[in-house]
NUMIDREN-523775 format. One record per residue: residue number from 1; residue in one letter; x negated, y, z of N, C-alpha, C in turn. Coordinates in steps of 0.02 Angstrom, whole numbers, plus 32768, in hexadecimal, padded with zeros to 4 digits. Atoms other than C-alpha are relative to their C-alpha. Layout:
N
 vodo seza n.px n.py n.pz ca.px ca.py ca.pz c.px c.py c.pz
  NUM    A    X    Y    Z     X     Y     Z    X    Y    Z
...
***
This chain:
296
 vodo seza n.px n.py n.pz ca.px ca.py ca.pz c.px c.py c.pz
    1    X 8029 7FCB 801F  AB90  61D6  4824 7FEC 8032 8036
    2    X 8016 7FD1 7FCC  AB25  6248  4894 8022 8043 7FFA
    3    X 7FDF 7FBF 7FFF  AB77  62E9  48C9 7FCD 8037 8009
    4    X 8032 7FCA 7FFA  AB15  638B  48B0 8001 801F 8046
    5    X 8003 7FE1 7FBD  AAD8  63DA  4952 8017 8048 8000
    6    X 7FEF 7FBA 7FF5  AB13  6480  4997 7FCF 801C 8033
    7    X 8030 7FE0 7FD4  AA8C  64EF  49E2 801D 8042 8018
    8    X 7FE4 7FC3 7FE2  AACE  6574  4A59 7FC9 8022 8029
    9    X 8034 7FD9 7FDE  AA53  65FA  4A91 8022 8031 802E
   10    X 7FDD 7FD8 7FCE  AA8E  664A  4B31 7FCF 801B 8033
   11    X 802E 7FE4 7FCD  AA20  66C1  4B93 8025 8003 8042
   12    X 7FE4 8005 7FBD  AA3C  66CB  4C4E 803A 8030 800B
   13    X 7FC6 7FDA 7FEB  AAE7  6708  4C8C 8028 801D 7FC6
   14    X 7FD7 7FEB 8039  AB42  6711  4BE6 8042 7FD8 7FFD
   15    X 7FC4 802A 8000  ABCE  6697  4C15 7FF6 7FBD 7FDE
   16    X 800E 803D 8026  AB79  6607  4BBC 8012 7FC0 8024
   17    X 7FF3 803E 7FDC  AB8C  6586  4C45 804A 7FF1 8004
   18    X 7FB8 800A 8000  AC47  65A0  4C56 8018 7FE9 7FBC
   19    X 7FEA 8012 8043  AC59  6596  4B9A 7FED 7FB8 7FEE
   20    X 8014 8043 8015  ABF4  64F8  4B80 8020 7FCA 802D
   21    X 7FDB 8030 7FD7  AC4E  64A5  4C12 8042 7FEE 7FDE
   22    X 7FC3 800D 8026  ACE9  64B5  4BA4 7FF2 7FD4 7FC3
   23    X 8014 802C 8036  AC8E  6466  4B12 7FF4 7FB9 801A
   24    X 800E 8040 7FE1  AC5A  63DB  4B88 8040 7FD9 8010
   25    X 7FC0 8020 7FEF  AD10  63B8  4BB4 801A 7FD5 7FC6
   26    X 7FED 8027 803B  AD27  6374  4B03 7FD3 7FC2 7FFE
   27    X 8028 803D 7FFB  ACF0  62BE  4B0F 7FE0 7FEB 7FBE
   28    X 8021 800D 8040  ACBF  62BF  4A57 7FBB 8022 7FFD
   29    X 8040 7FDC 7FFE  AC2C  6330  4A87 7FD5 7FE4 8038
   30    X 802E 800A 7FC9  AB92  6314  4AF0 7FD8 8040 8008
   31    X 8021 7FC0 7FF4  AB48  63AF  4B40 7FBC 7FF5 8020
   32    X 8043 7FFF 7FE3  AA8E  63BF  4B5D 7FF4 8046 801B
   33    X 8004 7FBF 7FE0  AA8B  644E  4BD8 7FB7 8011 800E
   34    X 8042 7FE5 7FF1  A9EA  64B4  4BDD 7FC9 7FCB 7FFE
   35    X 802D 803A 8004  A979  6428  4B9D 7FB7 800E 8012
   36    X 8044 7FF0 7FEC  A8DA  6485  4BCF 7FFD 8017 8049
   37    X 7FFF 7FEC 7FBA  A90F  64A7  4C83 7FCC 7FD9 8028
   38    X 8033 8024 7FD9  A883  647E  4CFF 801C 7FC6 8029
   39    X 7FE2 8037 7FDA  A8FD  640E  4D5F 7FFD 7FBE 7FDA
   40    X 8000 803D 8028  A8F3  6392  4CCF 7FBC 7FDE 7FFF
   41    X 8041 8021 7FFA  A83E  636C  4CF6 8001 7FC8 8034
   42    X 7FFC 8030 7FC8  A87B  62FF  4D86 8048 7FEA 8008
   43    X 7FBC 8019 7FFD  A914  628F  4D94 8025 8015 803F
   44    X 7FDF 7FEC 7FC1  A936  62BC  4E4A 8018 8049 7FFC
   45    X 7FEB 7FBA 8009  A93A  6376  4E21 803B 8005 7FD1
   46    X 7FCA 7FFF 8031  A9A9  6355  4D8C 8042 7FEA 8021
   47    X 7FC3 8019 7FE0  AA25  62F3  4DF7 801C 8032 8033
   48    X 7FEB 7FD2 7FCB  AA2B  637B  4E7C 8010 8046 7FE8
   49    X 7FF3 7FBD 801C  AA46  640F  4E07 804B 8007 7FF2
   50    X 7FB7 7FF9 8004  AAFB  6445  4E1E 8014 8049 8007
   51    X 7FEA 7FBB 7FFE  AB5D  64E5  4E0B 8013 8017 8046
   52    X 7FEB 7FEE 7FBC  AB97  64DF  4EC0 7FC5 800A 802F
   53    X 8039 7FFC 7FD4  AAE6  64E0  4F04 7FE0 8046 8003
   54    X 8019 7FBC 7FFD  AAC9  659A  4EE4 8039 802F 7FEA
   55    X 7FC8 7FD3 8011  AB37  6637  4ECD 8001 8011 7FB6
   56    X 8009 7FFD 8048  AB41  661A  4E13 8037 8026 7FDA
   57    X 7FC4 7FEA 8024  ABF0  6659  4DE5 8013 7FCF 7FC8
   58    X 7FEF 8033 8032  ABF2  65BC  4D78 803E 7FDA 8016
   59    X 7FC8 802B 7FEC  AC8B  654B  4D74 7FEA 7FCE 8036
   60    X 8011 802B 7FC7  AC92  64DE  4E0F 7FF2 7FB8 7FE8
   61    X 800C 8048 8008  AC4E  642C  4E17 7FDD 7FED 7FBF
   62    X 8028 8012 803B  ABDE  6436  4D7D 7FC0 7FDE 8017
   63    X 8041 8022 7FF8  AB50  63B8  4D81 7FDB 800A 7FBE
   64    X 801C 7FE6 803E  AADE  6408  4D04 7FE1 7FCB 7FD1
   65    X 802C 8029 8029  AA73  6377  4CC8 8013 7FB6 7FFE
   66    X 7FEB 8046 8000  AADA  62D6  4CD4 7FF1 7FDC 7FBF
   67    X 8009 8021 8041  AACA  62B5  4C1A 7FB9 7FE7 7FF5
   68    X 8046 8014 8009  AA0D  62A3  4C2A 7FED 7FC2 8029
   69    X 8015 8033 7FD0  AA0C  6221  4CB6 7FF0 7FBD 7FDE
   70    X 8013 803F 8021  AA13  6186  4C44 7FBE 8004 7FDB
   71    X 803F 7FF8 8026  A97F  61CE  4BE4 7FC3 7FFB 802C
   72    X 8038 800A 7FD2  A912  61CB  4C7F 7FF0 7FB6 8005
   73    X 800C 8048 7FF7  A92A  6110  4C97 7FE5 7FDF 7FC0
   74    X 8018 801D 803F  A908  60EE  4BDE 7FBB 801B 7FEC
   75    X 8042 7FE4 800F  A868  6155  4BE1 7FFF 8038 7FCD
   76    X 7FFE 7FCC 8034  A8A5  61D3  4B60 7FEE 8045 801B
   77    X 800F 7FBE 7FE5  A890  6266  4BD7 7FB5 800D 8006
   78    X 8048 7FF5 8002  A7D5  624C  4BCD 7FEC 802F 7FC7
   79    X 800D 7FD1 8037  A7E3  62B4  4B2E 800C 8049 8014
   80    X 7FF4 7FBC 7FE8  A813  634C  4B97 7FC1 802B 7FF5
   81    X 803C 7FD9 8013  A79E  63D6  4B55 7FDC 801E 803D
   82    X 8029 7FE0 7FCD  A710  641D  4BBC 800E 804B 7FFF
   83    X 7FE9 7FBB 7FFF  A75A  64C4  4BEF 7FC9 8033 800C
   84    X 8037 7FD1 7FF6  A6B1  6510  4C19 7FE9 801E 7FBD
   85    X 8014 7FE7 8042  A69A  652A  4B5C 8038 8028 7FDE
   86    X 7FC7 7FDC 801C  A741  6582  4B44 7FF7 804B 8005
   87    X 7FFA 7FB7 8001  A74F  6639  4B12 8042 8010 7FDE
   88    X 7FBE 7FEF 801A  A7EE  6695  4AE5 8002 7FFA 7FB4
   89    X 8002 8002 8049  A7BB  66A6  4A2E 7FC4 7FD8 7FE7
   90    X 803E 8018 801C  A708  6670  4A17 7FE4 7FC4 8026
   91    X 8017 803E 7FE1  A6FE  65C2  4A63 7FCA 7FE0 7FD5
   92    X 8035 8022 8025  A66A  6556  4A32 801E 7FCE 7FCE
   93    X 7FE9 8031 8031  A678  64E2  499C 800E 7FBD 8021
   94    X 7FF6 803F 7FDC  A666  644E  4A12 8043 7FFF 8024
   95    X 7FC0 7FFC 7FDD  A6FB  648A  4A77 803A 7FFA 7FCE
   96    X 7FCA 8003 8032  A765  64A3  49DB 800B 7FB9 7FE8
   97    X 7FFA 8046 8015  A740  63F1  49A5 8023 7FD7 8036
   98    X 7FE0 8024 7FC9  A770  63AF  4A51 804B 8011 8004
   99    X 7FBB 7FEA 7FFC  A810  6415  4A50 802B 7FDE 7FCB
  100    X 7FDA 801F 8037  A849  63D4  49A7 8009 7FB5 800B
  101    X 7FFB 8048 7FF3  A823  631F  49D5 8032 7FF2 8038
  102    X 7FD2 8009 7FC6  A881  6330  4A7A 8048 800A 7FEA
  103    X 7FBC 7FF3 8016  A91B  637C  4A29 8019 7FCA 7FCF
  104    X 7FED 8037 802C  A91A  62F7  49A1 8016 7FC3 8029
  105    X 7FEF 803A 7FD7  A91D  6272  4A28 8044 8008 8022
  106    X 7FBF 7FF4 7FE2  A9B0  62C2  4A80 8038 7FFA 7FCC
  107    X 7FCE 8005 8035  AA0E  62D0  49DB 800B 7FB7 7FEC
  108    X 7FFA 8047 8010  A9E9  6219  49B3 8029 7FDC 8035
  109    X 7FD9 801E 7FC9  AA2F  61E9  4A5D 804A 8010 7FF8
  110    X 7FBA 7FED 800C  AACE  624B  4A38 801E 7FD8 7FC6
  111    X 7FE8 8026 803A  AADB  61F2  4990 8012 7FB9 8013
  112    X 7FF0 8044 7FEB  AAD6  6148  49E5 8043 7FFD 8025
  113    X 7FC0 7FFB 7FDD  AB6C  6181  4A4C 8039 8018 7FD3
  114    X 7FD1 7FE6 8031  ABC2  61C5  49B0 8023 803F 8019
  115    X 7FE7 7FC1 7FE5  ABD6  626F  4A02 7FDC 803A 7FDE
  116    X 801F 7FC3 801A  ABB4  6320  49C7 7FCF 801B 8033
  117    X 8030 7FE6 7FCF  AB12  635B  4A1A 8003 804D 8003
  118    X 7FFD 7FB8 7FF5  AB25  640A  4A63 7FCA 8013 8033
  119    X 8037 7FEA 7FD6  AA90  6464  4AAE 800D 8047 8018
  120    X 7FFB 7FBC 7FE4  AA9B  64F8  4B23 7FB9 8014 8015
  121    X 8045 7FEC 7FF5  A9F0  654B  4B1A 7FFD 8040 8029
  122    X 8011 7FC1 7FDF  A9AB  65CE  4B8F 7FB9 8013 7FEA
  123    X 8041 7FE4 8013  A91B  6638  4B4D 7FDF 7FDF 7FC3
  124    X 801C 801B 803E  A905  65DE  4AA6 8011 802C 7FC4
  125    X 7FEF 7FD4 8039  A941  6671  4A3D 7FC4 800E 7FD4
  126    X 803C 7FF2 8027  A88E  668E  4A07 7FEB 7FC6 7FD3
  127    X 8012 803C 8027  A88A  65DF  49B9 8036 7FED 7FCE
  128    X 7FC9 8011 802D  A926  65E9  494C 7FE7 7FEA 7FBC
  129    X 8018 8011 8043  A8C7  65E6  48A8 7FDE 7FBC 7FFF
  130    X 8020 8042 7FFB  A860  6550  48E1 8036 7FC9 7FFF
  131    X 7FCD 8033 7FFB  A8FE  64EF  490D 802B 7FFE 7FC1
  132    X 7FDC 8000 803F  A956  6525  486E 7FDA 7FD7 7FCC
  133    X 8029 8026 8030  A8C6  64DC  4809 8006 7FB5 800B
  134    X 8001 8048 7FF1  A8C9  6434  4862 8045 7FE2 8009
  135    X 7FBB 8018 7FF8  A985  6428  487D 802F 802A 7FD3
  136    X 7FDD 7FD3 802E  A9D0  6478  47E1 804C 7FFA 8002
  137    X 7FB7 8009 7FFE  AA7F  6430  47FD 801F 801D 803F
  138    X 7FE7 7FE8 7FC0  AA8F  647C  48AB 801F 8045 7FFA
  139    X 7FE5 7FBC 7FF8  AAFE  6511  48D4 7FD6 8024 8034
  140    X 8028 7FD8 7FD2  AA93  6598  4924 802B 803A 801A
  141    X 7FD0 7FD1 7FE4  AB06  65FA  4998 7FE4 8023 803D
  142    X 8016 7FD9 7FC6  AAD7  6686  4A0F 803A 801B 8028
  143    X 7FCF 7FE0 7FD4  AB3E  66BD  4AA5 7FE1 8041 801A
  144    X 801A 7FBF 7FEB  AB2B  6775  4ACF 8031 8021 8031
  145    X 7FD7 7FDB 7FD0  AB6E  67EE  4B50 7FE8 8049 8000
  146    X 8014 7FBB 7FF9  AB6F  68AA  4B65 7FC4 8004 802F
  147    X 803F 8000 7FDB  AAC1  68D2  4BA5 8008 801B 8047
  148    X 7FF7 7FE5 7FBD  AAFB  693A  4C38 8021 7FCE 802E
  149    X 7FDE 8032 7FD8  AB72  68B4  4C74 7FD2 7FC6 8011
  150    X 802F 8036 7FF4  AAEC  6830  4C61 7FCD 8013 8035
  151    X 8030 7FE8 7FCF  AA6E  6897  4CC2 8020 8005 8045
  152    X 7FDD 7FFC 7FC0  AAF0  68B7  4D4A 8006 7FBB 8020
  153    X 7FFB 8044 7FE5  AB06  67FC  4D5C 7FBD 7FE8 801C
  154    X 8042 800F 7FE4  AA4A  67E6  4D72 7FF5 8024 8043
  155    X 800A 7FD9 7FC3  AA4A  6870  4DF4 802C 7FE6 8039
  156    X 7FD7 801E 7FCC  AADA  6820  4E50 7FDE 7FC2 801D
  157    X 8025 803A 7FE7  AA75  677F  4E5A 7FC4 8016 802A
  158    X 8037 7FE6 7FD9  A9E1  67E4  4E97 8017 8015 8045
  159    X 7FE5 7FEB 7FC0  AA4D  682F  4F1F 8011 7FC5 802D
  160    X 7FF1 803D 7FDA  AA7D  677F  4F53 7FC2 7FD9 8013
  161    X 803F 8020 7FED  A9C6  6753  4F67 7FE2 7FD4 7FCA
  162    X 8019 8028 8037  A9AF  66FB  4EBF 7FD7 802B 7FD1
  163    X 802D 7FD6 8029  A918  674C  4E6B 7FEC 7FDD 7FBF
  164    X 801C 802A 8036  A900  66C3  4DE8 8008 801F 7FBB
  165    X 7FF6 7FE5 8043  A94A  6720  4D53 7FCB 8034 7FEF
  166    X 8034 7FCE 800B  A8D2  67B1  4D67 7FBA 7FE0 8001
  167    X 8041 8020 7FFC  A840  6742  4D9A 7FEF 7FDB 7FBF
  168    X 800D 8028 803C  A853  66CD  4D05 7FF9 802C 7FC2
  169    X 8005 7FD2 8039  A86F  675D  4C8B 7FBE 8024 8000
  170    X 8041 7FDF 7FFB  A7D6  67B7  4CCA 7FC8 7FD2 7FE7
  171    X 8032 8030 8018  A772  6719  4CA9 8003 7FFA 7FB3
  172    X 7FF9 8003 8048  A7B9  670D  4BF8 7FDF 803B 7FDD
  173    X 801A 7FC2 801F  A78A  67C1  4BD2 7FB4 8001 8004
  174    X 8049 7FF9 7FF7  A6DA  67BA  4C1A 7FD9 7FC7 7FDE
  175    X 8023 8036 8023  A6B2  6713  4BC7 8004 8007 7FB4
  176    X 7FFA 7FF5 8048  A6E9  6750  4B1B 8004 804B 7FF1
  177    X 7FFC 7FB7 8006  A6BD  680A  4B1A 8003 8018 7FB7
  178    X 7FFE 7FEB 8046  A6A5  6811  4A5D 8048 8002 7FE6
  179    X 7FBB 8001 8017  A759  67DF  4A3D 8028 8037 8021
  180    X 7FD9 7FCE 7FDB  A79F  6851  4AC4 7FE2 8047 7FFB
  181    X 801D 7FBF 800E  A72E  68DF  4A89 7FEB 8025 803F
  182    X 8018 7FE1 7FC1  A6DE  68FE  4B33 7FB4 7FFF 8001
  183    X 8049 7FFB 7FFB  A62C  693C  4B3F 7FE8 7FF8 8047
  184    X 8012 8008 7FBA  A62E  6937  4BFC 8036 7FD7 8022
  185    X 7FD2 802C 7FDE  A681  68C5  4C79 8039 8027 8020
  186    X 7FC7 7FE5 7FDC  A72F  68EA  4CB8 7FFD 7FE4 8046
  187    X 8005 8017 7FBB  A737  68DF  4D75 8043 7FE8 801A
  188    X 7FC5 8021 7FE5  A7B2  6880  4DE0 8036 8031 8017
  189    X 7FCF 7FD3 7FE3  A805  6918  4E2D 8022 802D 7FCC
  190    X 7FE1 7FD7 8034  A82F  696B  4D87 803A 7FDA 7FE0
  191    X 7FCA 802C 8016  A8D4  690F  4D79 8021 8017 7FC0
  192    X 7FDF 7FE6 803C  A926  697F  4CF8 7FD3 7FF7 7FC3
  193    X 8030 8006 8037  A889  697D  4C8E 7FF7 7FB7 7FEB
  194    X 8005 8048 800F  A87B  68BF  4C9A 803A 7FEB 7FD4
  195    X 7FC5 8015 8027  A92C  68A7  4C5B 8000 8021 7FBB
  196    X 7FFE 7FDC 8040  A920  692D  4BD3 7FCD 7FE3 7FCE
  197    X 8034 801D 802B  A87E  68E2  4B8F 8016 7FBC 7FE5
  198    X 7FE8 8042 8013  A8C8  6834  4B8D 8039 8005 7FCE
  199    X 7FC5 7FFB 802B  A96D  686A  4B3E 7FED 8019 7FBA
  200    X 8018 7FE8 8042  A912  68C7  4AB3 7FE3 7FC6 7FD8
  201    X 801A 803C 8023  A8B8  6824  4A8B 8038 7FD4 7FE7
  202    X 7FC6 8028 8015  A95D  67C6  4A86 8020 801E 7FC1
  203    X 7FDE 7FDE 8037  A9AA  6847  4A12 7FD9 7FF9 7FBF
  204    X 802A 8002 803C  A917  683B  499A 8004 7FBD 7FDB
  205    X 7FFC 8041 8022  A937  6782  4975 8048 7FEB 7FF3
  206    X 7FB9 8013 800A  A9F6  6784  496E 8011 7FF2 7FB7
  207    X 7FF0 8009 8047  A9F6  6791  48B1 7FED 7FBB 7FE6
  208    X 8015 8043 8015  A9A6  66E4  48A8 8035 7FCC 800D
  209    X 7FCA 802E 7FEF  AA44  6693  48ED 8034 7FFE 7FC8
  210    X 7FC9 8003 8031  AAD5  6658  4881 8039 802D 8016
  211    X 7FC8 7FDA 7FE4  AB57  66A8  48F3 7FF0 8014 8047
  212    X 8003 7FEF 7FB9  AB63  6704  4997 8047 8009 8019
  213    X 7FBE 7FFD 7FE1  ABF5  6704  4A0F 7FFA 8022 8044
  214    X 7FFB 7FE0 7FBF  AC1C  677A  4A9E 8040 7FE6 8021
  215    X 7FC6 8020 7FE1  AC8F  6713  4B0F 802D 8032 8023
  216    X 7FDA 7FCF 7FD9  ACC6  67B0  4B6C 8027 8030 7FD3
  217    X 7FE2 7FCC 802B  ACF8  6818  4AD5 801C 7FE6 7FBE
  218    X 7FEB 8016 8042  AD0A  67B6  4A33 8041 7FD8 8003
  219    X 7FC3 8028 8006  ADAE  676A  49FA 7FED 7FBA 7FE6
  220    X 8015 8044 8010  AD9B  66AE  49F4 801A 7FEA 7FBB
  221    X 7FE5 8013 8041  AE0C  6699  495C 7FD5 801B 7FC7
  222    X 802B 7FE3 8034  AD9E  670F  48F9 7FBE 7FD9 7FFA
  223    X 803E 8027 8001  AD04  66AB  492C 800A 7FBE 7FDB
  224    X 7FF3 8042 801F  AD51  6604  48F8 8005 8007 7FB5
  225    X 7FF9 7FF7 8048  AD79  664B  484D 7FBC 8004 7FDD
  226    X 8043 7FFB 801E  ACBF  6667  4830 7FDD 7FBD 7FFA
  227    X 8020 8041 8000  AC95  65B0  484C 800F 7FDB 7FBF
  228    X 7FF8 8027 803C  AC7C  653B  47BA 800E 7FB7 8012
  229    X 7FEF 8046 7FF4  ACD2  6492  47C0 8035 7FF8 8036
  230    X 7FC9 800B 7FD2  AD6D  6452  4817 7FE9 7FE2 8042
  231    X 8019 801F 7FC2  AD09  63EB  4895 7FE7 8035 8030
  232    X 801A 7FCB 7FD5  ACAF  6485  48D7 803A 802B 801B
  233    X 7FC7 7FD7 7FEB  AD50  64E9  48DC 8026 7FDE 803A
  234    X 7FDB 8024 7FCC  ADA5  6462  4943 7FDA 7FFF 8042
  235    X 8029 8001 7FC3  AD14  6454  49BE 8007 8041 8027
  236    X 7FFF 7FBF 7FDE  AD18  650D  49E4 8046 8015 8014
  237    X 7FBC 7FEF 7FEC  ADD4  6521  49E5 8013 7FDC 8040
  238    X 7FF3 8025 7FC2  ADE1  6499  4A69 7FDC 801F 803B
  239    X 8027 7FE1 7FCA  AD58  64ED  4ACF 8020 8042 8016
  240    X 7FE2 7FC0 7FEF  ADAE  6597  4AC6 8041 7FF7 8027
  241    X 7FC4 800F 7FD9  AE50  654A  4B04 7FED 7FF0 8049
  242    X 8018 8011 7FBD  ADF1  6501  4B98 7FE9 803F 8024
  243    X 801C 7FC4 7FE1  AD9C  65A8  4BB7 8037 802D 8019
  244    X 7FC9 7FD5 7FEA  AE40  6606  4BC1 801F 7FE7 8041
  245    X 7FE2 801D 7FC4  AE7A  658E  4C49 7FCE 7FF9 8039
  246    X 8035 800C 7FCF  ADD5  658C  4CA6 8000 8036 8036
  247    X 8002 7FD1 7FC8  ADDB  65DE  4D51 7FBA 7FFF 801D
  248    X 8047 8007 7FED  AD1F  65F4  4D5C 7FE4 803E 8021
  249    X 801D 7FC3 7FE8  AD07  66A8  4D8E 8014 800D 8048
  250    X 7FEE 7FF2 7FBA  ACFF  66DB  4E44 8032 8039 8004
  251    X 7FD1 7FC9 7FF5  AD8B  6748  4E84 7FDA 803C 801A
  252    X 801D 7FC4 7FE3  AD69  67FA  4EB8 7FF0 7FF4 804A
  253    X 800A 800C 7FB8  AD7C  67C2  4F6D 7FC4 7FD3 800C
  254    X 803A 802D 7FF9  ACFF  6733  4F57 7FBF 8026 7FF7
  255    X 803D 7FDC 800F  AC7F  67A7  4F0A 7FF0 8033 8037
  256    X 800A 7FCF 7FCB  AC99  682E  4F8D 7FE4 7FDE 803F
  257    X 8014 8020 7FC2  AC88  67B6  5020 7FBA 7FE1 7FFA
  258    X 8041 801F 8009  ABF1  675D  4FD7 7FC9 8035 8003
  259    X 8033 7FCC 8001  AB90  67FD  4FB7 7FFD 8025 8042
  260    X 8000 7FE0 7FBE  ABC6  684A  505B 7FD8 7FD6 8031
  261    X 8025 802B 7FD1  AB83  67B2  50B9 7FB6 8001 7FF1
  262    X 8047 7FFE 8012  AAE0  67B6  5058 7FE1 8041 8019
  263    X 8019 7FC0 7FE8  AACC  686E  5083 7FF5 7FFF 804B
  264    X 8007 8003 7FB7  AAEA  684E  513B 7FC7 7FD3 8014
  265    X 8037 802E 7FF0  AA72  67BB  513C 7FBD 8021 7FF6
  266    X 8040 7FDF 800E  A9E9  6823  50ED 7FF1 8035 8035
  267    X 800B 7FCC 7FCE  AA01  68B0  5168 7FEC 7FE3 8044
  268    X 8013 8021 7FC1  A9EB  6834  51F6 7FB7 7FE9 7FFF
  269    X 8045 8017 8006  A941  6802  51B3 7FD1 803B 800A
  270    X 8024 7FC3 7FED  A8E4  688B  5210 7FBA 8002 7FE1
  271    X 8044 8000 8019  A836  6855  51DA 7FFE 800F 7FB5
  272    X 7FFF 7FF5 8048  A866  6852  5123 800F 8049 7FF1
  273    X 7FEF 7FB9 800A  A8B3  68FF  512F 7FC3 802C 800E
  274    X 803B 7FD8 7FEE  A818  6943  5185 7FCA 7FFB 7FCB
  275    X 8037 800B 8030  A7A5  68F9  5101 8014 800E 7FB8
  276    X 7FE9 7FF1 8044  A80B  6930  506C 800E 804B 7FFA
  277    X 7FEB 7FBA 8009  A837  69D5  501F 8049 8006 8013
  278    X 7FBA 7FF6 7FF0  A8DC  6A21  5053 802B 7FF0 7FC3
  279    X 7FDC 8011 803D  A911  6A0C  4F9D 8010 7FB6 7FFE
  280    X 7FF5 8049 8000  A8FA  6950  4FAB 8031 7FEC 8036
  281    X 7FD6 8013 7FC7  A94F  6946  5054 8049 8011 7FF4
  282    X 7FBB 7FEA 800A  A9EA  69A4  501B 801C 7FEA 7FBC
  283    X 7FE8 8012 8043  A9F6  695A  4F6D 803F 7FD6 8001
  284    X 7FC1 8025 7FFF  AA7A  68D7  4F9A 803D 802B 800F
  285    X 7FC8 7FD4 7FF0  AAE7  695E  4FE7 8011 802C 7FC5
  286    X 7FF3 7FD3 8039  AAD2  69D2  4F52 801F 7FD9 7FC6
  287    X 7FE2 8028 8035  AAF8  6945  4ED8 8048 7FF0 8011
  288    X 7FBC 800D 7FEB  AB92  691A  4F3D 802D 803D 7FF1
  289    X 7FDA 7FC3 800D  ABCD  69CF  4F30 800F 8007 7FB6
  290    X 7FF7 7FFA 8048  ABB3  69CF  4E74 8033 7FCD 7FE6
  291    X 7FD0 8033 8014  AC14  692C  4E61 8046 8016 8014
  292    X 7FBE 7FE9 7FE8  ACA2  6973  4EC9 801C 8038 7FD5
  293    X 7FE9 7FC9 802B  ACAA  6A10  4E5F 801A 7FE5 7FBE
  294    X 7FEC 801B 8040  ACB5  69A8  4DC2 8041 7FD9 8003
  295    X 7FC8 802D 7FFB  AD3B  6933  4E01 803F 8020 801F
  296    X 7FC6 7FE1 7FE1  ADAD  69AE  4E5B 801D 8036 7FD3
***
């Protein structure tokens, strides 16, 4: 008998990857990590996407997209939706059709393996109602985090030279201004404004989810009690046990040394410093100071 899917909506830097890695440890599940990630447009990129290849803070040795590899050889990944038609909330009808067909195919594949299909989505919060309509048996679960802590994590990545969270969010906002209630474009350097605009959009669709979970603050036993059905309860209880034992977070010393080295590297890049504002040049150092204040 097919097992209902679990849809987990996890915006960037909410602890979602560590959490779903624990769900993945249960061999009765199959995890489809970030099924709309650009790396899935190409098998070589999918094979080379690993947690150790960038300063992710993710658990070590995660190969993000292994579960998809058999689907490339069978031709099923040709259903991967055309991401040029994606918007945070107001995607085209053609895109929505592609998305539903693609997810159905992944679920069918999980059914042939007799496993519970679990999806870890990034940036699909605006499509919850669409997926609820087409997958009524699915659990729609959102992972959330205190907004300041989440923004600090984005800024830490920025200090390490990873601008992708702000770049991709800026694109989401400017491509769907009606949803994000923006009459004019947000610019790249307005980091606080970019995050605040995005987070307000996230908050506006949270009520569409069945449940939300803050991994950093909520009590796991209380969350499990809200679930319906023994099968779901067991899946999440096993994951929470794994999570408690997971040594995934960098130590204070690791974080200090990594950010210190990034700051020194940036200061050595004389041309970049000359061609940037002093604010940009000193941002890694200032972020490092803020992290130190928080952790000491």
